[in-house]
N, CA, C, O and the ligand as a Tripos MOL2 file, in Angstrom:
@<TRIPOS>MOLECULE
protein
  297   295    75     0     0
PROTEIN
NO_CHARGES

@<TRIPOS>ATOM
      1 N         -76.3240  -44.1630   23.3460 N.3       1 MET1
      2 CA        -76.9370  -43.1930   22.3990 C.3       1 MET1
      3 C         -78.4910  -43.1550   22.8240 C.2       1 MET1
      4 O         -79.1670  -44.0900   23.2520 O.2       1 MET1
      5 N         -78.8560  -41.8820   22.6000 N.am      2 HIS2
      6 CA        -80.4180  -41.8040   22.7080 C.3       2 HIS2
      7 C         -81.3740  -42.4700   21.8340 C.2       2 HIS2
      8 O         -81.3480  -42.2740   20.6190 O.2       2 HIS2
      9 N         -82.3540  -43.3760   22.4780 N.am      3 GLU3
     10 CA        -83.0280  -44.0240   21.5740 C.3       3 GLU3
     11 C         -84.3120  -43.0880   21.3880 C.2       3 GLU3
     12 O         -84.9020  -42.6580   22.3800 O.2       3 GLU3
     13 N         -84.6760  -42.8240   20.2460 N.am      4 MET4
     14 CA        -85.8740  -41.9250   19.9310 C.3       4 MET4
     15 C         -87.2580  -42.7140   20.2390 C.2       4 MET4
     16 O         -87.3960  -43.8260   19.7300 O.2       4 MET4
     17 N         -88.0940  -42.2790   20.9020 N.am      5 ASP5
     18 CA        -89.2390  -42.8970   21.2240 C.3       5 ASP5
     19 C         -90.5360  -42.3820   20.2410 C.2       5 ASP5
     20 O         -90.2500  -41.6190   19.3180 O.2       5 ASP5
     21 N         -91.5990  -42.6870   20.3820 N.am      6 CYS6
     22 CA        -92.5570  -42.2880   19.2880 C.3       6 CYS6
     23 C         -93.0140  -40.9620   19.3830 C.2       6 CYS6
     24 O         -93.3290  -40.2800   18.4080 O.2       6 CYS6
     25 N         -93.0540  -40.5650   20.6580 N.am      7 SER7
     26 CA        -93.2590  -38.8350   20.8570 C.3       7 SER7
     27 C         -92.2910  -38.0440   20.2730 C.2       7 SER7
     28 O         -92.5730  -37.0770   19.5660 O.2       7 SER7
     29 N         -90.7530  -38.5290   20.6200 N.am      8 ASP8
     30 CA        -89.6930  -37.8910   19.9490 C.3       8 ASP8
     31 C         -89.8920  -37.8780   18.4260 C.2       8 ASP8
     32 O         -89.7370  -36.8280   17.8040 O.2       8 ASP8
     33 N         -90.2450  -39.0670   17.7890 N.am      9 ALA9
     34 CA        -90.3000  -39.2940   16.4150 C.3       9 ALA9
     35 C         -91.4940  -38.1960   15.8320 C.2       9 ALA9
     36 O         -91.3440  -37.6080   14.7610 O.2       9 ALA9
     37 N         -92.6830  -38.0170   16.6960 N.am     10 VAL10
     38 CA        -93.4620  -37.1340   16.2030 C.3      10 VAL10
     39 C         -93.1500  -35.6220   16.1840 C.2      10 VAL10
     40 O         -93.6120  -34.8200   15.3720 O.2      10 VAL10
     41 N         -92.3050  -35.3500   17.1920 N.am     11 ALA11
     42 CA        -91.7680  -33.8890   17.4430 C.3      11 ALA11
     43 C         -90.6120  -33.7110   16.2010 C.2      11 ALA11
     44 O         -90.5340  -32.6270   15.6230 O.2      11 ALA11
     45 N         -89.8150  -34.7250   15.8680 N.am     12 LYS12
     46 CA        -88.9430  -34.6590   14.7970 C.3      12 LYS12
     47 C         -89.3870  -34.4390   13.4820 C.2      12 LYS12
     48 O         -88.7940  -33.7180   12.6790 O.2      12 LYS12
     49 N         -90.6800  -35.2060   13.2010 N.am     13 MET13
     50 CA        -91.2690  -35.2280   11.8210 C.3      13 MET13
     51 C         -92.0710  -33.7880   11.6600 C.2      13 MET13
     52 O         -92.2910  -33.2840   10.5580 O.2      13 MET13
     53 N         -92.4420  -33.2470   12.8140 N.am     14 CYS14
     54 CA        -93.0300  -31.8410   12.6050 C.3      14 CYS14
     55 C         -91.8590  -30.9200   12.2620 C.2      14 CYS14
     56 O         -92.0390  -30.0320   11.4280 O.2      14 CYS14
     57 N         -90.6800  -31.0730   12.8480 N.am     15 ASP15
     58 CA        -89.6000  -30.2110   12.7250 C.3      15 ASP15
     59 C         -88.9630  -30.5430   11.1480 C.2      15 ASP15
     60 O         -88.4020  -29.6710   10.4840 O.2      15 ASP15
     61 N         -89.1300  -31.7740   10.7400 N.am     16 PHE16
     62 CA        -88.9240  -32.1930    9.4170 C.3      16 PHE16
     63 C         -89.7450  -31.5010    8.2680 C.2      16 PHE16
     64 O         -89.2590  -31.1680    7.1870 O.2      16 PHE16
     65 N         -91.0130  -31.3350    8.6350 N.am     17 LEU17
     66 CA        -91.8930  -30.5290    7.9250 C.3      17 LEU17
     67 C         -91.4550  -29.0600    7.8100 C.2      17 LEU17
     68 O         -91.5590  -28.4570    6.7420 O.2      17 LEU17
     69 N         -90.9730  -28.5020    8.9030 N.am     18 ASP18
     70 CA        -90.5790  -27.0890    8.6860 C.3      18 ASP18
     71 C         -89.0210  -27.1690    8.2410 C.2      18 ASP18
     72 O         -88.2580  -26.2370    8.4990 O.2      18 ASP18
     73 N         -88.5910  -28.3390    7.5570 N.am     19 ARG19
     74 CA        -87.1310  -28.2480    7.2660 C.3      19 ARG19
     75 C         -86.1850  -27.6210    8.1940 C.2      19 ARG19
     76 O         -85.3460  -26.8040    7.8140 O.2      19 ARG19
     77 N         -86.3330  -28.0360    9.5200 N.am     20 GLU20
     78 CA        -85.5110  -27.7430   10.3760 C.3      20 GLU20
     79 C         -84.4180  -28.8010   11.1010 C.2      20 GLU20
     80 O         -83.6550  -28.6230   12.0510 O.2      20 GLU20
     81 N         -84.6430  -29.8700   10.3290 N.am     21 LEU21
     82 CA        -83.8860  -31.0030   10.8500 C.3      21 LEU21
     83 C         -82.4030  -31.0790   10.1390 C.2      21 LEU21
     84 O         -82.2650  -30.7590    8.9580 O.2      21 LEU21
     85 N         -81.4100  -31.4870   10.8760 N.am     22 SER22
     86 CA        -80.2350  -31.6840   10.4400 C.3      22 SER22
     87 C         -80.2740  -33.3450    9.6140 C.2      22 SER22
     88 O         -81.1190  -34.1820    9.9330 O.2      22 SER22
     89 N         -79.4640  -33.5410    8.7890 N.am     23 ALA23
     90 CA        -79.1190  -34.8520    8.2230 C.3      23 ALA23
     91 C         -79.2000  -35.8230    9.4000 C.2      23 ALA23
     92 O         -79.9990  -36.7600    9.3910 O.2      23 ALA23
     93 N         -78.4310  -35.6070   10.3330 N.am     24 GLU24
     94 CA        -78.3000  -36.5050   11.3390 C.3      24 GLU24
     95 C         -79.5980  -36.8850   11.9550 C.2      24 GLU24
     96 O         -80.0010  -38.0420   12.0780 O.2      24 GLU24
     97 N         -80.2250  -35.7880   12.3350 N.am     25 GLU25
     98 CA        -81.7510  -35.9980   12.9340 C.3      25 GLU25
     99 C         -82.6270  -36.6300   11.8520 C.2      25 GLU25
    100 O         -83.5740  -37.3170   12.2340 O.2      25 GLU25
    101 N         -82.4310  -36.4860   10.6560 N.am     26 ILE26
    102 CA        -83.3670  -36.9560    9.8200 C.3      26 ILE26
    103 C         -83.0930  -38.7720    9.7510 C.2      26 ILE26
    104 O         -83.9690  -39.6320    9.6630 O.2      26 ILE26
    105 N         -81.6310  -38.9720    9.8240 N.am     27 ALA27
    106 CA        -81.4670  -40.3060    9.8210 C.3      27 ALA27
    107 C         -82.0420  -40.7980   11.0780 C.2      27 ALA27
    108 O         -82.6960  -41.8350   10.9700 O.2      27 ALA27
    109 N         -81.9550  -40.3530   12.0870 N.am     28 MET28
    110 CA        -82.5010  -40.7750   13.4510 C.3      28 MET28
    111 C         -84.1510  -41.2250   13.3510 C.2      28 MET28
    112 O         -84.6470  -42.2590   13.7990 O.2      28 MET28
    113 N         -84.7880  -40.2010   12.6750 N.am     29 VAL29
    114 CA        -86.2940  -40.5450   12.3390 C.3      29 VAL29
    115 C         -86.5000  -41.5310   11.4900 C.2      29 VAL29
    116 O         -87.5130  -42.2090   11.6590 O.2      29 VAL29
    117 N         -85.6860  -41.8130   10.4900 N.am     30 GLU30
    118 CA        -85.6490  -42.7640    9.4200 C.3      30 GLU30
    119 C         -85.5840  -43.9700   10.1900 C.2      30 GLU30
    120 O         -86.4290  -44.8490   10.0150 O.2      30 GLU30
    121 N         -84.4890  -44.1170   11.1820 N.am     31 ARG31
    122 CA        -84.1690  -45.1470   11.7970 C.3      31 ARG31
    123 C         -85.3100  -45.6510   12.6870 C.2      31 ARG31
    124 O         -85.6770  -46.8260   12.6880 O.2      31 ARG31
    125 N         -85.8580  -44.6610   13.4610 N.am     32 HIS32
    126 CA        -87.0790  -44.9670   14.2310 C.3      32 HIS32
    127 C         -88.1580  -45.5390   13.6350 C.2      32 HIS32
    128 O         -88.8170  -46.4400   14.1530 O.2      32 HIS32
    129 N         -88.4180  -44.9450   12.3180 N.am     33 LEU33
    130 CA        -89.5790  -45.5770   11.4870 C.3      33 LEU33
    131 C         -89.2350  -47.1000   10.9540 C.2      33 LEU33
    132 O         -90.0960  -47.9670   10.8000 O.2      33 LEU33
    133 N         -88.1000  -47.2420   10.7500 N.am     34 ALA34
    134 CA        -87.6110  -48.5350   10.4800 C.3      34 ALA34
    135 C         -87.9200  -49.7220   11.6220 C.2      34 ALA34
    136 O         -88.2420  -50.8910   11.4090 O.2      34 ALA34
    137 N         -87.7540  -49.1670   12.6650 N.am     35 GLU35
    138 CA        -87.9130  -50.0680   13.7870 C.3      35 GLU35
    139 C         -89.4040  -50.1750   14.5350 C.2      35 GLU35
    140 O         -89.7250  -51.0790   15.3060 O.2      35 GLU35
    141 N         -90.1820  -49.1270   14.1600 N.am     36 CYS36
    142 CA        -91.4640  -48.9630   14.9020 C.3      36 CYS36
    143 C         -92.5760  -49.0600   13.7940 C.2      36 CYS36
    144 O         -92.6860  -48.2640   12.8620 O.2      36 CYS36
    145 N         -93.2970  -50.0270   14.0020 N.am     37 GLY37
    146 CA        -94.6420  -50.3570   12.9200 C.3      37 GLY37
    147 C         -95.4740  -49.1300   12.9930 C.2      37 GLY37
    148 O         -95.8730  -48.4930   12.0180 O.2      37 GLY37
    149 N         -95.7140  -48.8400   14.3300 N.am     38 GLY38
    150 CA        -96.7860  -47.8720   14.4620 C.3      38 GLY38
    151 C         -96.5190  -46.6650   13.9780 C.2      38 GLY38
    152 O         -97.4590  -46.0540   13.4690 O.2      38 GLY38
    153 N         -95.2940  -46.0860   14.0170 N.am     39 CYS39
    154 CA        -94.9100  -44.6540   13.5020 C.3      39 CYS39
    155 C         -94.8590  -44.8090   12.0400 C.2      39 CYS39
    156 O         -95.3200  -43.9140   11.3330 O.2      39 CYS39
    157 N         -94.4030  -45.7350   11.5890 N.am     40 ARG40
    158 CA        -94.4520  -46.1910   10.2800 C.3      40 ARG40
    159 C         -95.6110  -46.0700    9.5530 C.2      40 ARG40
    160 O         -95.5830  -45.5790    8.4240 O.2      40 ARG40
    161 N         -96.7580  -46.5090   10.1290 N.am     41 ASN41
    162 CA        -98.3100  -46.4830    9.6140 C.3      41 ASN41
    163 C         -98.5780  -44.9610    9.8500 C.2      41 ASN41
    164 O         -99.2790  -44.3500    9.0430 O.2      41 ASN41
    165 N         -98.1150  -44.4270   10.7790 N.am     42 ALA42
    166 CA        -98.6330  -43.0860   11.2370 C.3      42 ALA42
    167 C         -98.1590  -42.0510   10.2270 C.2      42 ALA42
    168 O         -98.8460  -41.1240    9.7970 O.2      42 ALA42
    169 N         -96.7240  -42.3630    9.8600 N.am     43 PHE43
    170 CA        -95.9450  -41.4000    9.0440 C.3      43 PHE43
    171 C         -96.0580  -41.7530    7.5900 C.2      43 PHE43
    172 O         -95.6180  -40.9210    6.7970 O.2      43 PHE43
    173 N         -96.5850  -42.8690    7.1170 N.am     44 ARG44
    174 CA        -96.5040  -43.1740    5.8760 C.3      44 ARG44
    175 C         -96.9900  -42.1010    4.9380 C.2      44 ARG44
    176 O         -98.1570  -41.7080    4.9560 O.2      44 ARG44
    177 N         -96.0070  -41.6010    4.0600 N.am     45 TRP45
    178 CA        -96.1800  -40.4330    3.3280 C.3      45 TRP45
    179 C         -97.4400  -40.4120    2.5130 C.2      45 TRP45
    180 O         -98.2100  -39.4520    2.5240 O.2      45 TRP45
    181 N         -97.6660  -41.7390    1.6500 N.am     46 GLU46
    182 CA        -98.8350  -41.7280    0.8070 C.3      46 GLU46
    183 C        -100.2510  -41.3600    1.5000 C.2      46 GLU46
    184 O        -100.9830  -42.2140    2.0000 O.2      46 GLU46
    185 N        -100.4930  -40.1980    1.4700 N.am     47 GLY47
    186 CA       -102.0360  -39.9630    2.0230 C.3      47 GLY47
    187 C        -102.1540  -39.5180    3.3950 C.2      47 GLY47
    188 O        -103.2350  -39.0650    3.7700 O.2      47 GLY47
    189 N        -100.9870  -39.6070    4.3370 N.am     48 SER48
    190 CA       -101.0640  -39.3770    5.5580 C.3      48 SER48
    191 C        -100.4020  -38.2010    6.1390 C.2      48 SER48
    192 O        -100.2430  -38.1490    7.3580 O.2      48 SER48
    193 N         -99.9960  -37.2360    5.3590 N.am     49 VAL49
    194 CA        -99.3730  -35.9040    5.6630 C.3      49 VAL49
    195 C        -100.5090  -35.2610    6.5880 C.2      49 VAL49
    196 O        -100.2230  -34.7200    7.6570 O.2      49 VAL49
    197 N        -101.7020  -35.3490    6.1460 N.am     50 ILE50
    198 CA       -102.7520  -34.5440    6.6890 C.3      50 ILE50
    199 C        -102.7730  -35.1310    8.3180 C.2      50 ILE50
    200 O        -102.8650  -34.3640    9.2760 O.2      50 ILE50
    201 N        -102.6820  -36.4750    8.4380 N.am     51 SER51
    202 CA       -102.9010  -36.7110    9.7590 C.3      51 SER51
    203 C        -101.7810  -36.5780   10.6790 C.2      51 SER51
    204 O        -101.9610  -36.6400   11.8950 O.2      51 SER51
    205 N        -100.4180  -36.3630   10.0610 N.am     52 LEU52
    206 CA        -99.2260  -35.9770   10.8300 C.3      52 LEU52
    207 C         -99.4510  -34.4560   11.1670 C.2      52 LEU52
    208 O         -99.2220  -33.9730   12.2750 O.2      52 LEU52
    209 N         -99.8510  -33.8680   10.2520 N.am     53 MET53
    210 CA       -100.1070  -32.4440   10.4570 C.3      53 MET53
    211 C        -100.9920  -32.0220   11.5400 C.2      53 MET53
    212 O        -100.9190  -30.9380   12.1190 O.2      53 MET53
    213 N        -101.7700  -32.8840   11.7550 N.am     54 LYS54
    214 CA       -102.9480  -32.7460   13.0000 C.3      54 LYS54
    215 C        -102.1300  -33.0220   14.1110 C.2      54 LYS54
    216 O        -102.2210  -32.2780   15.0870 O.2      54 LYS54
    217 N        -101.3750  -33.9340   14.1220 N.am     55 GLN55
    218 CA       -100.5140  -34.2390   15.3070 C.3      55 GLN55
    219 C         -99.5110  -33.3270   15.7540 C.2      55 GLN55
    220 O         -99.1100  -33.1390   16.9030 O.2      55 GLN55
    221 N         -99.0950  -32.6790   14.4760 N.am     56 CYS56
    222 CA        -98.0740  -31.5090   14.6920 C.3      56 CYS56
    223 C         -98.8650  -30.2410   15.2780 C.2      56 CYS56
    224 O         -98.3590  -29.5050   16.1250 O.2      56 CYS56
    225 N        -100.2110  -30.0440   14.7270 N.am     57 ALA57
    226 CA       -100.9530  -28.7940   15.1000 C.3      57 ALA57
    227 C        -101.2110  -28.7650   16.6340 C.2      57 ALA57
    228 O        -101.2320  -27.6970   17.2460 O.2      57 ALA57
    229 N        -101.4060  -29.9540   17.2310 N.am     58 GLN58
    230 CA       -101.8220  -30.1790   18.4050 C.3      58 GLN58
    231 C        -100.5730  -30.0000   19.4540 C.2      58 GLN58
    232 O        -100.7400  -30.0910   20.6710 O.2      58 GLN58
    233 N         -99.3290  -29.7420   18.8550 N.am     59 GLU59
    234 CA        -98.1930  -29.6820   19.6370 C.3      59 GLU59
    235 C         -97.8810  -28.0340   19.6730 C.2      59 GLU59
    236 O         -97.7680  -27.3440   20.6850 O.2      59 GLU59
    237 N         -97.7680  -27.5800   18.1980 N.am     60 LYS60
    238 CA        -97.2780  -26.0060   18.0370 C.3      60 LYS60
    239 C         -97.9640  -25.3660   16.9220 C.2      60 LYS60
    240 O         -97.6530  -24.2660   16.4660 O.2      60 LYS60
    241 N         -98.9630  -26.1460   16.4830 N.am     61 ALA61
    242 CA        -99.6990  -25.2110   15.2700 C.3      61 ALA61
    243 C         -98.9450  -24.2160   14.5200 C.2      61 ALA61
    244 O         -99.1450  -23.0200   14.7350 O.2      61 ALA61
    245 N         -98.0830  -24.6140   13.6470 N.am     62 PRO62
    246 CA        -97.1860  -23.6730   12.9280 C.3      62 PRO62
    247 C         -98.4170  -22.8650   12.0200 C.2      62 PRO62
    248 O         -99.3630  -23.3610   11.4080 O.2      62 PRO62
    249 N         -98.0410  -21.4950   12.1750 N.am     63 GLU63
    250 CA        -98.7400  -20.6650   11.5700 C.3      63 GLU63
    251 C         -98.6400  -20.8160    9.9680 C.2      63 GLU63
    252 O         -97.5380  -20.7820    9.4200 O.2      63 GLU63
    253 N         -99.8160  -20.9820    9.2520 N.am     64 GLY64
    254 CA        -99.6850  -20.8900    7.8990 C.3      64 GLY64
    255 C         -99.1610  -22.3160    7.1640 C.2      64 GLY64
    256 O         -99.5490  -22.6750    6.0530 O.2      64 GLY64
    257 N         -98.3100  -22.9730    7.9090 N.am     65 LEU65
    258 CA        -97.8920  -24.3320    7.4440 C.3      65 LEU65
    259 C         -99.0340  -25.1780    6.9750 C.2      65 LEU65
    260 O         -99.0670  -25.5930    5.8160 O.2      65 LEU65
    261 N         -99.9650  -25.4420    7.8430 N.am     66 ILE66
    262 CA       -101.1350  -26.4420    7.4190 C.3      66 ILE66
    263 C        -101.8860  -25.9860    6.2980 C.2      66 ILE66
    264 O        -102.2870  -26.8480    5.5160 O.2      66 ILE66
    265 N        -102.1760  -24.6810    6.0540 N.am     67 GLY67
    266 CA       -102.7740  -24.3000    5.0680 C.3      67 GLY67
    267 C        -102.0300  -24.3770    3.8150 C.2      67 GLY67
    268 O        -102.6930  -24.5890    2.7990 O.2      67 GLY67
    269 N        -100.7070  -24.2360    3.7090 N.am     68 ARG68
    270 CA        -99.8280  -24.2430    2.6560 C.3      68 ARG68
    271 C         -99.9460  -25.7310    2.2610 C.2      68 ARG68
    272 O        -100.2900  -25.9920    1.1090 O.2      68 ARG68
    273 N         -99.6790  -26.7440    3.1530 N.am     69 LEU69
    274 CA        -99.8620  -28.0090    2.7540 C.3      69 LEU69
    275 C        -100.9900  -28.5540    2.2260 C.2      69 LEU69
    276 O        -100.8870  -29.3630    1.3040 O.2      69 LEU69
    277 N        -102.3230  -28.1610    2.7760 N.am     70 MET70
    278 CA       -103.5100  -28.4420    2.3130 C.3      70 MET70
    279 C        -103.6810  -28.0150    0.9280 C.2      70 MET70
    280 O        -104.2040  -28.8140    0.1520 O.2      70 MET70
    281 N        -103.2490  -26.6690    0.4350 N.am     71 ASP71
    282 CA       -103.4630  -26.2950   -0.8110 C.3      71 ASP71
    283 C        -102.3810  -27.1480   -1.6860 C.2      71 ASP71
    284 O        -102.7450  -27.3630   -2.8430 O.2      71 ASP71
    285 N        -101.3200  -27.5780   -1.3720 N.am     72 GLY72
    286 CA       -100.3890  -28.2180   -2.1690 C.3      72 GLY72
    287 C        -100.8560  -29.7520   -2.3250 C.2      72 GLY72
    288 O        -100.4760  -30.4840   -3.2380 O.2      72 GLY72
    289 N        -101.7410  -30.1240   -1.2940 N.am     73 LEU73
    290 CA       -102.1390  -31.6230   -1.4120 C.3      73 LEU73
    291 C        -103.5010  -31.6620   -2.2860 C.2      73 LEU73
    292 O        -103.8250  -32.6990   -2.8660 O.2      73 LEU73
    293 N        -104.2320  -30.5640   -2.3480 N.am     74 ASP74
    294 CA       -105.5010  -30.8610   -2.6990 C.3      74 ASP74
    295 C        -105.5730  -31.2750   -4.5110 C.2      74 ASP74
    296 O        -106.6460  -31.5750   -5.0340 O.2      74 ASP74
    297 ZN        -92.5890  -45.1890   17.2010 Zn       75 ZN75
@<TRIPOS>BOND
     1     1     2 1
     2     2     3 1
     3     3     4 2
     4     3     5 am
     5     5     6 1
     6     6     7 1
     7     7     8 2
     8     7     9 am
     9     9    10 1
    10    10    11 1
    11    11    12 2
    12    11    13 am
    13    13    14 1
    14    14    15 1
    15    15    16 2
    16    15    17 am
    17    17    18 1
    18    18    19 1
    19    19    20 2
    20    19    21 am
    21    21    22 1
    22    22    23 1
    23    23    24 2
    24    23    25 am
    25    25    26 1
    26    26    27 1
    27    27    28 2
    28    27    29 am
    29    29    30 1
    30    30    31 1
    31    31    32 2
    32    31    33 am
    33    33    34 1
    34    34    35 1
    35    35    36 2
    36    35    37 am
    37    37    38 1
    38    38    39 1
    39    39    40 2
    40    39    41 am
    41    41    42 1
    42    42    43 1
    43    43    44 2
    44    43    45 am
    45    45    46 1
    46    46    47 1
    47    47    48 2
    48    47    49 am
    49    49    50 1
    50    50    51 1
    51    51    52 2
    52    51    53 am
    53    53    54 1
    54    54    55 1
    55    55    56 2
    56    55    57 am
    57    57    58 1
    58    58    59 1
    59    59    60 2
    60    59    61 am
    61    61    62 1
    62    62    63 1
    63    63    64 2
    64    63    65 am
    65    65    66 1
    66    66    67 1
    67    67    68 2
    68    67    69 am
    69    69    70 1
    70    70    71 1
    71    71    72 2
    72    71    73 am
    73    73    74 1
    74    74    75 1
    75    75    76 2
    76    75    77 am
    77    77    78 1
    78    78    79 1
    79    79    80 2
    80    79    81 am
    81    81    82 1
    82    82    83 1
    83    83    84 2
    84    83    85 am
    85    85    86 1
    86    86    87 1
    87    87    88 2
    88    87    89 am
    89    89    90 1
    90    90    91 1
    91    91    92 2
    92    91    93 am
    93    93    94 1
    94    94    95 1
    95    95    96 2
    96    95    97 am
    97    97    98 1
    98    98    99 1
    99    99   100 2
   100    99   101 am
   101   101   102 1
   102   102   103 1
   103   103   104 2
   104   103   105 am
   105   105   106 1
   106   106   107 1
   107   107   108 2
   108   107   109 am
   109   109   110 1
   110   110   111 1
   111   111   112 2
   112   111   113 am
   113   113   114 1
   114   114   115 1
   115   115   116 2
   116   115   117 am
   117   117   118 1
   118   118   119 1
   119   119   120 2
   120   119   121 am
   121   121   122 1
   122   122   123 1
   123   123   124 2
   124   123   125 am
   125   125   126 1
   126   126   127 1
   127   127   128 2
   128   127   129 am
   129   129   130 1
   130   130   131 1
   131   131   132 2
   132   131   133 am
   133   133   134 1
   134   134   135 1
   135   135   136 2
   136   135   137 am
   137   137   138 1
   138   138   139 1
   139   139   140 2
   140   139   141 am
   141   141   142 1
   142   142   143 1
   143   143   144 2
   144   143   145 am
   145   145   146 1
   146   146   147 1
   147   147   148 2
   148   147   149 am
   149   149   150 1
   150   150   151 1
   151   151   152 2
   152   151   153 am
   153   153   154 1
   154   154   155 1
   155   155   156 2
   156   155   157 am
   157   157   158 1
   158   158   159 1
   159   159   160 2
   160   159   161 am
   161   161   162 1
   162   162   163 1
   163   163   164 2
   164   163   165 am
   165   165   166 1
   166   166   167 1
   167   167   168 2
   168   167   169 am
   169   169   170 1
   170   170   171 1
   171   171   172 2
   172   171   173 am
   173   173   174 1
   174   174   175 1
   175   175   176 2
   176   175   177 am
   177   177   178 1
   178   178   179 1
   179   179   180 2
   180   179   181 am
   181   181   182 1
   182   182   183 1
   183   183   184 2
   184   183   185 am
   185   185   186 1
   186   186   187 1
   187   187   188 2
   188   187   189 am
   189   189   190 1
   190   190   191 1
   191   191   192 2
   192   191   193 am
   193   193   194 1
   194   194   195 1
   195   195   196 2
   196   195   197 am
   197   197   198 1
   198   198   199 1
   199   199   200 2
   200   199   201 am
   201   201   202 1
   202   202   203 1
   203   203   204 2
   204   203   205 am
   205   205   206 1
   206   206   207 1
   207   207   208 2
   208   207   209 am
   209   209   210 1
   210   210   211 1
   211   211   212 2
   212   211   213 am
   213   213   214 1
   214   214   215 1
   215   215   216 2
   216   215   217 am
   217   217   218 1
   218   218   219 1
   219   219   220 2
   220   219   221 am
   221   221   222 1
   222   222   223 1
   223   223   224 2
   224   223   225 am
   225   225   226 1
   226   226   227 1
   227   227   228 2
   228   227   229 am
   229   229   230 1
   230   230   231 1
   231   231   232 2
   232   231   233 am
   233   233   234 1
   234   234   235 1
   235   235   236 2
   236   235   237 am
   237   237   238 1
   238   238   239 1
   239   239   240 2
   240   239   241 am
   241   241   242 1
   242   242   243 1
   243   243   244 2
   244   243   245 am
   245   245   246 1
   246   246   247 1
   247   247   248 2
   248   247   249 am
   249   249   250 1
   250   250   251 1
   251   251   252 2
   252   251   253 am
   253   253   254 1
   254   254   255 1
   255   255   256 2
   256   255   257 am
   257   257   258 1
   258   258   259 1
   259   259   260 2
   260   259   261 am
   261   261   262 1
   262   262   263 1
   263   263   264 2
   264   263   265 am
   265   265   266 1
   266   266   267 1
   267   267   268 2
   268   267   269 am
   269   269   270 1
   270   270   271 1
   271   271   272 2
   272   271   273 am
   273   273   274 1
   274   274   275 1
   275   275   276 2
   276   275   277 am
   277   277   278 1
   278   278   279 1
   279   279   280 2
   280   279   281 am
   281   281   282 1
   282   282   283 1
   283   283   284 2
   284   283   285 am
   285   285   286 1
   286   286   287 1
   287   287   288 2
   288   287   289 am
   289   289   290 1
   290   290   291 1
   291   291   292 2
   292   291   293 am
   293   293   294 1
   294   294   295 1
   295   295   296 2
@<TRIPOS>SUBSTRUCTURE
     1 MET1         2 RESIDUE 1 A MET
     2 HIS2         6 RESIDUE 1 A HIS
     3 GLU3        10 RESIDUE 1 A GLU
     4 MET4        14 RESIDUE 1 A MET
     5 ASP5        18 RESIDUE 1 A ASP
     6 CYS6        22 RESIDUE 1 A CYS
     7 SER7        26 RESIDUE 1 A SER
     8 ASP8        30 RESIDUE 1 A ASP
     9 ALA9        34 RESIDUE 1 A ALA
    10 VAL10       38 RESIDUE 1 A VAL
    11 ALA11       42 RESIDUE 1 A ALA
    12 LYS12       46 RESIDUE 1 A LYS
    13 MET13       50 RESIDUE 1 A MET
    14 CYS14       54 RESIDUE 1 A CYS
    15 ASP15       58 RESIDUE 1 A ASP
    16 PHE16       62 RESIDUE 1 A PHE
    17 LEU17       66 RESIDUE 1 A LEU
    18 ASP18       70 RESIDUE 1 A ASP
    19 ARG19       74 RESIDUE 1 A ARG
    20 GLU20       78 RESIDUE 1 A GLU
    21 LEU21       82 RESIDUE 1 A LEU
    22 SER22       86 RESIDUE 1 A SER
    23 ALA23       90 RESIDUE 1 A ALA
    24 GLU24       94 RESIDUE 1 A GLU
    25 GLU25       98 RESIDUE 1 A GLU
    26 ILE26      102 RESIDUE 1 A ILE
    27 ALA27      106 RESIDUE 1 A ALA
    28 MET28      110 RESIDUE 1 A MET
    29 VAL29      114 RESIDUE 1 A VAL
    30 GLU30      118 RESIDUE 1 A GLU
    31 ARG31      122 RESIDUE 1 A ARG
    32 HIS32      126 RESIDUE 1 A HIS
    33 LEU33      130 RESIDUE 1 A LEU
    34 ALA34      134 RESIDUE 1 A ALA
    35 GLU35      138 RESIDUE 1 A GLU
    36 CYS36      142 RESIDUE 1 A CYS
    37 GLY37      146 RESIDUE 1 A GLY
    38 GLY38      150 RESIDUE 1 A GLY
    39 CYS39      154 RESIDUE 1 A CYS
    40 ARG40      158 RESIDUE 1 A ARG
    41 ASN41      162 RESIDUE 1 A ASN
    42 ALA42      166 RESIDUE 1 A ALA
    43 PHE43      170 RESIDUE 1 A PHE
    44 ARG44      174 RESIDUE 1 A ARG
    45 TRP45      178 RESIDUE 1 A TRP
    46 GLU46      182 RESIDUE 1 A GLU
    47 GLY47      186 RESIDUE 1 A GLY
    48 SER48      190 RESIDUE 1 A SER
    49 VAL49      194 RESIDUE 1 A VAL
    50 ILE50      198 RESIDUE 1 A ILE
    51 SER51      202 RESIDUE 1 A SER
    52 LEU52      206 RESIDUE 1 A LEU
    53 MET53      210 RESIDUE 1 A MET
    54 LYS54      214 RESIDUE 1 A LYS
    55 GLN55      218 RESIDUE 1 A GLN
    56 CYS56      222 RESIDUE 1 A CYS
    57 ALA57      226 RESIDUE 1 A ALA
    58 GLN58      230 RESIDUE 1 A GLN
    59 GLU59      234 RESIDUE 1 A GLU
    60 LYS60      238 RESIDUE 1 A LYS
    61 ALA61      242 RESIDUE 1 A ALA
    62 PRO62      246 RESIDUE 1 A PRO
    63 GLU63      250 RESIDUE 1 A GLU
    64 GLY64      254 RESIDUE 1 A GLY
    65 LEU65      258 RESIDUE 1 A LEU
    66 ILE66      262 RESIDUE 1 A ILE
    67 GLY67      266 RESIDUE 1 A GLY
    68 ARG68      270 RESIDUE 1 A ARG
    69 LEU69      274 RESIDUE 1 A LEU
    70 MET70      278 RESIDUE 1 A MET
    71 ASP71      282 RESIDUE 1 A ASP
    72 GLY72      286 RESIDUE 1 A GLY
    73 LEU73      290 RESIDUE 1 A LEU
    74 ASP74      294 RESIDUE 1 A ASP
    75 ZN75       297 GROUP 0 **** ****
């Protein structure tokens, strides 16, 4: 079985924000977060969506998505 590493987890979380993950992929992310304290800290939802989005923006900068989230979180 493929073991998700931290960069995989970041990429999957970016997809998750775009709602493009299957239930199976979400489960893989959740399993990685359960096992990886670093990602758990990075991806903690309370107040850290912005930092996650910054990581995502470095990878593919989804058009308009960051602005929508910023508006929703403000
Ligand atoms: Zn990790």
